[in-house]
C-alpha positions in Angstrom: 24.1 17.2 -17.7 23.5 13.8 -16.0 20.0 12.2 -17.2 17.2 12.7 -15.1 13.7 10.9 -14.6 10.9 12.8 -14.4 6.9 11.6 -13.8 4.3 13.2 -16.0 1.0 12.5 -14.6 -2.2 13.1 -16.8 -4.9 11.8 -19.6 -3.4 9.5 -21.7 -4.0 9.3 -25.5 -2.8 7.2 -28.5 -0.8 4.6 -26.0 1.3 2.7 -28.6 3.2 1.1 -25.9 3.2 -2.6 -26.6 5.1 -4.5 -29.2 2.0 -5.4 -31.0 0.5 -1.9 -31.3 3.7 -0.1 -32.0 3.8 2.8 -34.6 5.2 1.1 -37.6 4.8 4.4 -39.9 7.3 4.5 -42.8 9.4 7.1 -41.0 10.1 4.6 -38.2 11.4 2.0 -40.8 14.9 2.3 -39.7 14.2 1.4 -36.1 11.5 -1.0 -37.0 8.9 1.1 -35.2 8.5 3.4 -32.3 6.6 3.3 -28.9 4.7 6.3 -28.2 2.2 7.9 -25.9 0.5 11.5 -25.5 -0.4 12.7 -22.2 -2.1 15.9 -21.3 -0.9 17.2 -18.0 -1.3 20.4 -16.0 0.4 23.8 -16.4 2.7 23.4 -13.4 4.0 20.1 -14.9 4.7 21.7 -18.2 6.5 24.5 -16.6 8.7 21.9 -14.4 9.7 19.8 -17.5 10.8 23.0 -19.5 12.7 24.2 -16.7 14.5 20.7 -16.6 15.5 21.3 -20.2 12.6 19.4 -22.2 12.5 21.2 -25.4 9.2 19.1 -27.1 6.4 21.4 -28.0 3.6 21.7 -25.7 -0.1 22.3 -27.4 -2.9 23.6 -25.3 -5.7 21.2 -25.2 -8.8 20.2 -23.1 -7.9 22.4 -20.3 -4.3 21.1 -20.2 -1.1 20.8 -22.0 -0.4 17.9 -24.6 3.0 16.4 -25.5 4.0 13.3 -26.9 7.1 11.0 -25.7 8.6 8.0 -27.5 11.5 5.8 -27.8 12.7 3.6 -30.9 11.8 -0.3 -31.0 15.7 -0.8 -32.2 18.0 1.9 -31.1 21.9 2.1 -31.8 22.5 0.4 -28.3 20.2 -2.1 -26.4 19.3 0.3 -23.9 18.0 2.8 -26.0 15.0 0.7 -27.8 12.5 -1.8 -26.7 9.2 -1.5 -25.3 8.5 0.6 -22.3 7.6 -0.8 -19.0 3.7 -0.7 -18.7 2.3 -1.2 -15.1 -1.2 -1.1 -13.7 -2.5 0.6 -10.7 -0.7 -1.6 -8.2 2.5 -1.2 -10.1 2.7 -4.6 -11.6 3.2 -5.5 -15.1 0.4 -4.7 -17.6 -1.4 -8.1 -18.5 -2.4 -7.2 -22.1 -4.6 -10.2 -22.4 -6.7 -9.6 -19.3 -6.3 -5.8 -19.5 -6.6 -5.0 -23.1 -5.1 -2.0 -25.0 -5.2 1.3 -23.2 -7.8 3.5 -24.7 -7.8 7.5 -24.8 -8.8 9.0 -21.7 -7.2 6.7 -19.4 -5.2 8.4 -16.6 -1.7 7.6 -15.7 1.7 8.6 -14.8 4.1 8.8 -18.1 8.0 8.2 -16.7 10.6 9.9 -19.1 14.1 10.3 -19.1 15.9 13.7 -19.8 19.5 13.6 -21.3 22.1 15.6 -22.9 24.0 14.3 -25.9 27.5 14.1 -26.0 28.2 16.5 -28.9 25.0 18.4 -28.4 23.6 21.3 -26.0 20.1 20.3 -26.6 18.4 17.9 -24.1 17.1 14.8 -25.5 14.0 12.9 -24.0 13.0 9.1 -23.9 10.0 7.3 -23.0 10.9 4.7 -19.9 7.3 3.6 -18.9 3.6 4.2 -18.2 1.7 3.4 -14.9 -2.1 3.3 -15.6 -4.2 4.7 -12.6 -7.6 4.6 -14.5 -8.0 2.4 -17.5 -10.3 3.1 -20.5 -10.6 0.1 -22.6 -9.6 0.7 -26.1 -12.5 0.7 -28.6 -11.5 0.0 -32.1 -13.2 1.8 -34.9 -15.8 -1.0 -35.4 -16.6 -1.1 -31.7 -14.6 -4.1 -30.4 -12.2 -3.7 -27.8 -10.3 -7.0 -28.6 -10.3 -9.5 -31.5 -11.7 -12.1 -29.3 -14.8 -10.0 -28.4 -16.6 -10.8 -31.6 -17.2 -14.5 -30.7 -19.6 -15.5 -27.9 -18.6 -18.1 -25.2 -20.5 -21.5 -26.2 -18.5 -23.6 -23.9 -21.7 -24.5 -22.1 -23.8 -25.1 -25.0 -24.4 -28.7 -26.2 -22.2 -29.7 -29.0 -24.7 -31.3 -31.2 -25.8 -28.2 -33.1 -23.7 -27.4 -36.6 -26.0 -24.7 -37.8 -24.6 -21.3 -38.7 -25.9 -18.2 -38.7 -25.0 -15.0 -41.4 -26.0 -11.6 -41.6 -27.8 -10.9 -44.9 -26.4 -7.9 -47.1 -29.0 -5.7 -48.6 -29.2 -6.8 -52.3 -27.9 -3.4 -53.6 -24.7 -3.4 -51.4 -21.1 -4.7 -52.2 -19.8 -7.2 -49.7 -16.3 -6.0 -50.0 
């Protein structure tokens, strides 16, 4: 079976599709990490992917069907690894600095490739890219979306003040 490409439209979760946020769990140590994205799609899309040979498990969630696609950071061949292509709604390359990370609940199109192994009857899948149609800004556990968001723009203030501010911890708390 030759390889085929498929678009999976749906709600995006856990998009680890940039070199800076790739999954570096211990079980990915051989490949120096992996890029992955979970998408919740409709029943029709799920059935079409299964008919095309996708053997990944779908789980019913939020009125749709959830599946995760991935690719290694480093594969056995150059074409197997590396970050997937990520695009904005216009189809232009995602600007991580301007747009930030992709938060859960964003909607988009995940492009995958289905292929057969040389010595295996099973069909494999590989994440090729992701286009974001509606972006939800990623919010970390402490509520900031970017490391720079903890700072205020002071470019218009007079440079003469050197005072600092601090937040006092209650006396009974441990500061670490």
